[in-house]
C-alpha positions as CSV (number, residue, x, y, z in Angstrom):
1,M,-1.7,-2.8,29.6
2,K,-2.7,-0.3,27.5
3,I,-3.4,-1.6,24.1
4,A,-4.1,0.0,20.5
5,V,-6.2,-1.9,17.8
6,I,-5.4,-1.0,14.1
7,D,-6.4,-1.6,10.5
8,T,-5.4,0.1,7.7
9,E,-6.5,0.7,4.1
10,T,-4.6,1.6,0.5
11,A,-4.8,3.6,-1.9
12,R,-4.2,0.7,-4.4
13,W,-5.1,-3.4,-5.2
14,S,-3.1,-6.0,-6.2
15,D,-4.1,-5.6,-9.6
16,E,-2.5,-2.6,-10.5
17,V,0.9,-3.0,-8.8
18,D,4.2,-5.0,-10.0
19,Q,4.7,-8.5,-8.3
20,N,1.0,-8.5,-6.5
21,W,0.9,-9.4,-3.0
22,H,4.3,-9.6,-3.0
23,N,5.2,-5.6,-3.6
24,L,3.0,-4.5,-0.4
25,G,5.5,-1.2,-0.9
26,E,3.8,-0.2,-3.7
27,F,0.1,-0.5,-2.0
28,G,0.1,2.9,-0.8
29,L,-1.1,4.0,2.6
30,A,-5.0,5.7,2.3
31,L,-6.2,5.3,5.5
32,L,-4.8,3.9,9.4
33,V,-7.5,3.8,12.1
34,I,-6.4,3.0,15.8
35,G,-8.9,2.8,18.3
36,L,-7.7,2.9,22.2
37,P,-10.2,0.8,24.7
38,N,-12.4,3.1,26.5
39,G,-14.2,0.9,28.9
40,P,-15.2,-3.1,28.1
41,T,-16.3,-2.6,24.5
42,E,-15.6,0.7,23.1
43,L,-12.7,2.6,21.5
44,D,-11.9,5.8,21.5
45,F,-11.1,6.1,17.6
46,Y,-7.8,8.0,16.0
47,I,-7.1,8.5,12.4
48,F,-3.8,9.3,10.4
49,S,-4.7,9.5,6.5
50,P,-1.9,11.4,3.8
51,Y,-4.8,12.8,2.3
52,A,-6.2,14.9,5.2
53,D,-5.1,17.8,3.6
54,I,-6.3,17.7,0.6
55,P,-9.9,19.9,-0.7
56,H,-13.2,18.3,0.8
57,F,-11.7,16.0,2.8
58,P,-14.2,15.0,5.2
59,Y,-14.0,16.0,9.2
60,V,-13.4,13.2,11.5
61,N,-13.2,13.8,14.8
62,G,-9.3,12.1,16.5
63,L,-7.8,13.3,12.8
64,L,-3.6,13.1,13.6
65,N,-0.8,13.8,11.9
66,Q,2.1,11.7,11.4
67,T,4.1,12.4,14.1
68,E,1.0,12.3,16.6
69,A,-0.2,8.8,15.0
70,Q,3.6,7.1,15.7
71,N,3.0,8.7,19.0
72,R,0.2,6.9,19.8
73,L,1.0,4.1,18.5
74,D,4.5,4.0,20.9
75,G,2.9,4.5,23.7
76,V,0.5,1.4,24.0
77,D,1.9,-2.1,25.2
78,Q,0.8,-4.2,22.5
79,I,-0.9,-3.6,19.3
80,V,-3.8,-5.5,18.1
81,S,-4.7,-6.2,14.1
82,F,-5.3,-8.7,12.3
83,N,-2.8,-9.6,9.4
84,G,-0.6,-6.7,11.1
85,N,2.7,-8.4,10.9
86,Y,1.7,-9.5,7.3
87,F,0.0,-6.7,6.1
88,D,-0.7,-3.5,8.1
89,F,3.1,-3.1,9.3
90,R,4.4,-3.2,6.0
91,I,1.9,-0.5,4.3
92,L,2.8,1.3,7.5
93,K,6.5,1.2,6.9
94,S,5.9,2.2,3.0
95,A,4.5,5.4,4.3
96,K,7.7,6.3,6.5
97,F,6.5,5.4,9.7
98,D,9.2,3.9,12.4
99,I,7.3,0.3,12.8
100,A,10.6,-1.6,14.9
101,S,8.6,-1.6,18.5
102,W,5.4,-2.1,16.9
103,Q,6.4,-5.6,15.6
104,K,8.2,-6.5,19.2
105,K,4.6,-5.8,20.8
106,S,2.6,-7.2,18.2
107,C,-0.3,-9.6,18.5
108,D,-1.5,-10.4,15.3
109,L,-4.8,-12.3,15.7
110,L,-4.7,-14.0,12.5
111,Q,-1.3,-15.2,12.8
112,L,-2.4,-16.6,16.2
113,F,-5.2,-18.9,14.3
114,V,-3.0,-19.6,11.4
115,R,-0.1,-21.2,14.1
116,A,-2.8,-23.2,15.4
117,T,-4.6,-23.8,12.4
118,G,-2.5,-23.8,9.6
119,H,-4.6,-22.2,6.8
120,R,-5.9,-18.9,6.6
121,I,-9.1,-17.6,7.7
122,S,-11.4,-13.9,6.8
123,L,-12.2,-11.4,9.5
124,N,-16.0,-11.4,8.5
125,N,-15.8,-15.4,8.9
126,L,-14.8,-15.3,12.5
127,S,-16.6,-12.0,13.5
128,K,-20.3,-13.7,11.8
129,I,-19.6,-16.3,14.4
130,Q,-18.1,-15.1,17.5
131,L,-19.7,-11.8,17.8
132,N,-22.5,-12.3,14.9
133,Q,-21.9,-9.2,13.0
134,S,-20.7,-8.6,9.7
135,K,-17.9,-6.6,7.8
136,L,-19.3,-3.5,6.5
137,F,-18.1,-4.0,2.7
138,E,-17.7,-8.3,0.9
139,S,-13.7,-6.9,0.7
140,S,-11.1,-4.5,0.8
141,Q,-10.7,-4.2,-2.7
142,Q,-14.2,-2.2,-2.3
143,A,-13.0,0.2,-0.4
144,V,-9.6,0.9,-2.4
145,E,-12.4,1.0,-5.5
146,Y,-14.1,3.8,-3.1
147,W,-11.2,5.7,-2.1
148,R,-9.9,6.0,-5.4
149,A,-13.8,6.8,-6.7
150,G,-13.5,9.9,-4.4
151,L,-10.1,10.9,-5.5
152,E,-11.9,11.1,-8.8
153,L,-14.8,13.2,-8.1
154,L,-12.2,15.7,-6.6
155,R,-11.6,16.4,-10.2
156,G,-14.9,17.2,-11.2
157,W,-17.1,17.1,-14.1
158,S,-19.6,18.2,-16.4
159,D,-20.2,17.8,-20.2
160,D,-22.8,19.8,-21.8
161,Y,-24.4,17.4,-23.9
162,I,-26.0,16.4,-20.3
163,N,-27.0,20.0,-19.6
164,F,-24.9,20.3,-16.3
165,D,-23.3,22.8,-15.4
166,K,-19.8,23.1,-14.4
167,K,-20.1,25.0,-10.7
168,H,-23.6,22.3,-10.2
169,S,-21.8,19.8,-11.1
170,D,-18.5,20.1,-9.3
171,L,-20.6,20.8,-5.9
172,C,-22.2,17.2,-6.5
173,C,-18.9,15.5,-7.0
174,R,-17.5,17.0,-4.1
175,R,-20.3,15.8,-2.2
176,A,-20.0,12.4,-3.4
177,A,-16.2,12.0,-3.2
178,E,-16.7,13.6,1.0
179,Y,-19.7,10.2,1.0
180,L,-17.1,8.0,-0.3
181,F,-14.3,9.1,1.7
182,E,-16.8,8.3,4.7
183,K,-17.5,5.2,4.4
184,V,-14.3,3.8,3.6
185,I,-13.6,5.5,7.2
186,T,-16.4,4.0,8.4
187,Y,-15.5,0.5,7.1
188,C,-12.1,0.9,9.0
189,K,-13.3,1.4,12.2
190,Q,-15.8,-1.0,12.0
191,D,-13.3,-3.6,11.0
192,V,-11.4,-2.2,14.1
193,H,-14.1,-2.9,16.6
194,L,-14.1,-6.1,15.2
195,T,-10.4,-7.2,15.8
196,Y,-11.1,-5.8,19.1
197,G,-14.4,-8.3,19.7
198,L,-12.2,-11.1,18.5
199,Y,-9.2,-10.1,21.4
200,Q,-11.9,-10.0,24.3
201,Y,-13.5,-13.4,22.7
202,I,-10.3,-14.8,22.5
203,Q,-9.3,-13.4,26.2
204,Q,-12.2,-14.5,27.8
205,H,-13.0,-18.2,26.1
206,Q,-8.9,-19.1,24.6
207,S,-10.9,-20.1,21.3
208,L,-11.9,-19.6,18.7
209,S,-15.3,-21.6,16.1
210,F,-15.0,-21.1,12.6
211,W,-17.0,-22.1,9.2
212,D,-14.6,-24.7,7.6
213,R,-15.5,-24.7,4.0
214,N,-13.9,-27.7,3.0
215,S,-15.8,-30.1,5.9
216,Q,-18.9,-27.7,5.7
217,N,-18.4,-28.4,9.7
218,L,-18.0,-25.9,12.2
219,K,-14.8,-26.0,14.3
220,T,-14.2,-24.6,17.0
221,V,-9.8,-24.0,17.6
222,K,-7.8,-23.7,21.0
223,I,-6.1,-19.9,20.9
224,V,-4.6,-18.2,23.5
225,I,-3.0,-14.7,23.8
């Protein structure tokens, strides 16, 4: 079976959008990362961003245009995600991707967990216990803030009273913007890798363990893909 693992990042956060989390279509796609398995634990990464044509967007391997990204996901048998059914697919739909066939072959690990337990869980909670790994950022909001800060820095900046000339100030801003974009891309790729690790763990163990904050206990639930 050919699978792809996906994750998205957005250009806005809930407090910037009318109706907050009930209006995901206004969050705006910043980044889509697609991971295609290459061996037992490795992934080949492919990236789409509607911002890829802006000046000083970082060079990344596997950069796709929208048609290429659509074709990559059309060509697999299963799309693995963590909260893809509720979040990622809706973000991608707002970016004019055709998601109809993707939804039919979705394997949303968060949805599987909710069906088994009746409540949601964070990717960080599960990946710490199963994989002994943590997410790069504490929350997706930090990724949004980094992305937006990068976009703002591309405007350039200088102010006479600090004695920075505009030429060198702009150069510094561009370098900082590239750094921030790269951090978000790295964060999104890591989330894809963690999701793939959980997918493999479930296949091997048919279960997930998690830290239950209510009972302050470690619990295990049966989950089958």
